[in-house]
C-alpha positions in Angstrom: 37.9 -72.8 -45.0 40.3 -69.8 -45.7 37.1 -68.0 -47.1 35.1 -68.8 -44.0 37.6 -67.8 -41.6 38.1 -64.3 -43.5 34.6 -64.1 -43.4 33.9 -64.7 -39.6 36.8 -62.4 -39.1 35.5 -59.6 -41.5 31.8 -59.8 -40.0 33.6 -60.2 -36.3 36.0 -56.6 -37.1 32.3 -54.9 -38.3 30.9 -55.6 -34.9 33.4 -54.4 -32.8 33.3 -51.6 -35.1 30.0 -51.1 -34.5 29.7 -51.7 -31.1 32.9 -48.9 -30.7 30.7 -46.4 -32.4 27.4 -47.4 -30.3 28.5 -48.1 -26.7 30.4 -45.3 -24.7 31.0 -44.5 -21.0 30.4 -41.7 -18.9 32.3 -41.5 -15.8 31.0 -39.7 -12.5 33.1 -36.9 -13.2 32.2 -36.6 -16.8 28.9 -34.7 -18.4 28.4 -35.3 -22.1 26.4 -34.4 -25.1 25.6 -36.4 -28.0 25.3 -34.5 -31.1 23.9 -35.6 -34.4 25.1 -33.8 -37.3 26.5 -30.7 -35.5 23.2 -30.8 -33.4 23.3 -31.4 -29.6 20.4 -33.8 -29.3 20.7 -35.0 -25.4 22.9 -34.7 -22.5 24.1 -37.3 -20.0 24.9 -36.8 -16.4 24.1 -33.5 -16.2 24.5 -31.5 -12.9 20.8 -31.8 -12.4 20.2 -35.6 -13.8 23.2 -37.8 -12.7 23.2 -41.1 -14.9 26.7 -42.2 -15.3 27.8 -45.3 -16.9 27.5 -47.2 -20.1 25.5 -45.2 -22.4 24.2 -46.2 -25.9 24.5 -43.6 -29.1 23.3 -44.1 -32.6 26.5 -45.4 -34.6 28.5 -42.9 -37.4 25.9 -40.2 -37.3 25.9 -39.0 -33.5 29.3 -38.3 -31.8 29.9 -37.5 -27.8 31.4 -34.5 -26.8 32.5 -34.7 -23.2 33.1 -32.1 -20.5 34.5 -32.2 -16.7 31.9 -32.0 -14.1 34.2 -31.0 -11.6 35.0 -27.6 -10.5 37.7 -26.2 -12.8 40.6 -23.8 -12.2 41.7 -21.1 -14.2 44.6 -18.5 -13.8 44.1 -15.2 -15.4 47.4 -13.5 -16.9 48.9 -10.8 -15.1 46.9 -7.9 -15.5 47.9 -4.0 -14.7 45.1 -1.9 -13.0 44.7 1.9 -11.9 43.5 2.0 -8.4 41.1 5.0 -7.0 44.5 6.7 -5.6 46.1 6.6 -9.2 48.7 4.1 -8.0 49.1 1.1 -10.8 48.9 -2.4 -9.5 49.9 -5.7 -11.4 47.1 -8.2 -10.4 47.1 -11.9 -10.6 44.0 -13.5 -10.3 42.3 -17.2 -10.3 39.1 -18.3 -10.8 36.6 -21.7 -10.3 34.0 -22.5 -12.0 31.6 -25.3 -13.4 29.7 -25.9 -15.8 26.2 -25.8 -14.7 24.2 -26.1 -18.0 26.3 -28.1 -20.5 24.0 -27.8 -23.5 24.0 -23.8 -23.0 27.8 -24.4 -22.8 28.1 -26.2 -26.0 25.9 -23.7 -27.9 27.9 -20.6 -26.9 31.4 -21.9 -26.2 31.7 -25.2 -27.5 34.9 -26.1 -25.8 36.8 -25.5 -22.3 39.7 -23.5 -24.3 37.4 -20.8 -25.7 35.8 -21.1 -22.2 38.7 -20.1 -20.6 39.2 -17.2 -22.8 36.3 -15.9 -22.4 36.2 -16.3 -19.1 39.5 -14.5 -18.2 38.3 -11.7 -20.2 35.3 -11.3 -18.3 37.3 -11.6 -15.1 39.9 -8.9 -16.1 37.1 -6.3 -17.1 35.6 -6.9 -13.8 38.4 -6.5 -11.8 39.3 -3.2 -13.6 35.9 -2.2 -13.1 35.5 -3.3 -8.7 39.2 -2.3 -8.5 39.2 0.9 -10.1 37.1 2.3 -7.2 39.2 1.3 -4.3 42.9 2.6 -3.0 45.8 0.4 -3.3 46.1 -0.2 0.1 42.2 -1.5 0.4 43.3 -4.0 -2.8 46.4 -4.8 -1.1 45.0 -5.5 2.7 42.2 -3.5 3.8 39.1 -4.5 2.0 40.6 -7.4 -0.3 38.1 -9.9 0.8 35.3 -7.5 0.2 36.3 -6.4 -3.1 36.8 -10.0 -4.2 33.0 -10.7 -3.3 32.0 -7.9 -5.6 34.4 -9.2 -8.2 32.7 -12.9 -8.0 29.5 -11.3 -8.0 29.9 -8.9 -11.4 31.6 -11.8 -12.9 28.5 -14.4 -12.4 26.1 -11.5 -13.9 27.9 -11.0 -16.4 28.0 -14.4 -17.4 24.6 -15.4 -16.4 23.6 -12.5 -19.0 25.9 -13.9 -21.5 24.3 -17.1 -21.3 27.3 -19.1 -20.6 26.3 -22.1 -18.9 28.6 -21.6 -16.1 28.7 -21.0 -12.1 31.5 -19.0 -10.9 32.6 -20.2 -7.9 35.4 -18.3 -6.7 37.4 -15.4 -7.8 40.7 -14.7 -5.8 43.9 -12.4 -5.9 46.5 -14.5 -5.5 49.1 -11.2 -6.1 48.7 -7.6 -6.3 52.2 -5.4 -6.6 53.5 -2.4 -7.8 54.9 -2.4 -11.3 58.7 -2.5 -11.1 59.1 0.8 -12.5 57.5 2.1 -9.6 58.1 0.4 -6.9 61.0 2.2 -5.6 59.7 5.4 -6.2 56.5 4.6 -3.9 58.7 2.3 -1.3 60.4 5.8 -0.9 57.1 7.8 -0.4 55.7 5.1 1.9 59.0 5.5 3.8 59.0 9.1 3.9 55.2 9.0 5.3 56.1 6.7 8.1 59.0 8.7 9.2 56.7 11.5 9.3 54.5 9.7 11.2 56.9 8.6 13.6 58.3 11.8 14.2 54.9 13.4 14.9 54.1 10.5 17.5 57.4 11.1 19.4 57.1 14.8 19.8 53.6 14.3 21.1 55.1 11.6 23.5 57.8 14.1 24.1 55.2 16.9 24.8 53.1 14.4 27.0 56.6 13.2 28.9 56.9 16.8 29.8 53.8 17.7 31.0 54.0 14.3 33.3 57.2 15.3 34.5 56.1 19.0 35.4 53.0 17.7 36.8 55.0 14.9 39.3 57.3 18.1 40.1 54.8 20.0 41.2 52.8 17.3 43.3 56.1 16.9 44.6 57.1 20.7 45.5 53.4 20.8 47.1 53.7 17.8 49.1 57.1 18.8 50.7 55.7 22.2 51.1 52.6 20.9 52.9 54.8 18.3 54.8 57.0 21.3 55.9 54.0 23.3 57.2 52.9 20.7 59.0 56.4 19.8 60.5 57.2 23.3 61.4 53.5 23.7 63.2 54.1 20.2 65.2 58.0 21.7 65.8 56.0 25.0 67.4 53.5 23.2 69.1 56.3 20.7 70.8 58.5 23.7 71.5 55.8 25.5 73.1 54.7 22.5 75.1 58.3 22.0 76.1 58.7 25.5 77.4 55.3 25.2 79.2 56.8 22.0 80.8 60.2 23.6 82.1 58.5 26.8 82.7 56.6 24.9 85.3 59.6 22.7 86.2 61.7 25.9 86.5 59.3 27.3 89.1 58.7 24.4 91.2 62.7 23.8 91.4 64.8 26.6 90.6 68.2 24.4 91.1 66.9 22.0 89.0 66.6 25.1 86.4 70.2 25.8 87.0 71.2 22.0 86.2 70.0 22.0 83.2 70.6 25.3 81.9 74.5 24.1 83.0 74.3 20.7 81.0 72.9 22.7 77.7 76.2 24.8 78.5 78.4 21.8 78.6 76.8 19.9 75.6 77.1 23.1 73.5 80.8 23.5 74.6 82.1 20.3 74.3 80.2 19.7 70.8 82.6 21.8 69.5 85.8 19.5 69.2 88.1 22.4 67.7 87.9 25.0 70.6 90.0 25.3 73.1 88.7 26.3 76.9 91.4 27.4 79.6 89.1 27.7 83.0 90.0 27.3 86.4 89.2 24.4 88.0 87.1 25.9 91.1 85.2 27.9 88.3 81.6 27.8 88.7 81.0 26.3 85.1 82.3 23.0 86.5 80.7 23.0 89.9 78.2 20.3 88.7 81.4 18.1 87.7 82.1 18.1 91.6 79.4 18.3 93.2 76.6 16.7 91.2 73.0 18.2 90.7 73.0 19.4 94.3 76.1 22.1 93.4 74.0 24.8 92.8 72.8 25.0 96.4 
C-alpha cells in the first residue's frame, strides 16, 4: 500500500514538473521569446501580433525569455559637454524607448541591462554631437525643444542602423547646468553684461528724456510767444478802438471828456495809498465832488 502511494506521488510530482516546464503565461504587458538550445524559435505577444495568455513549449529543451512590452524609462548619467560658445555644461537626460522587435533585440542585446548601457552610450554620443553645435543659452532655454527633437532623431537613426530592435519614444534634458568650478566666473560675467546693458538702456532713456523735455520747452515757448503776440495785437486793436470811441465821445460832449479825465486822475491818485496830497477844498481838482458831472460847466 505504501509502495502504491509512493508510486502515485512520484507520478504526480513528475506530472507537475512536466506541466511546469511545458505551460507558461505571457501577460498583456509582456512579450516573450521561446529559445531552443540557445536559438530563438518564436515570438509570443509581439507588438505587431498581440497574443497574451497561457502558452505551451517543449519541456526541458525550450526556455522562455520575457521582455517588457511597455515604454521603458532610462535616465542617463551626467555628461559634461562643450557648447558652441565654448561653455562647459553638465547635462542630465532621460530616454523613453520600447522594444519594437523582440527577436532582433534578443539577438543583438540579449537583455535590458545590456540594452540600457548601449542606449545610454548612444544618447551621450548624440548629445555631444547635437548640443556641440548650439550655444549654452540655446541649450538652457532658447532652442531646447528643437535640439531635443534633433537628438531624438539622431538616436533613432543610430538605433536603427545598429539593428537594436528598439523604438526611441522621447529624449529630454532634465537639467543643464554649469560645472561647479565655472559657475561663479560665468555668473560674474553675466552680471557684468547685464549691468552694462542696464547702463546703456538708462543712458538711452536719459537722452530721450532730455530730447522730450527740450521739445516740450520749445513748444511751450512757441505757444507762449504766439499767445503773447495774439494778446498784444488784440490789446492794440482794443486800445485803438477805445481811442476812436473816446475821440468820438469827446467830440460830441467836451464836458464828459473833462469828467472822464478827472475820474482817471482820481483813480490814479487814490490808488497810491502811501501818497499824501494837500489841496484846498475849493480846488478845481475836487469840483466834480461838489457839483457832480455838471461841475465842469
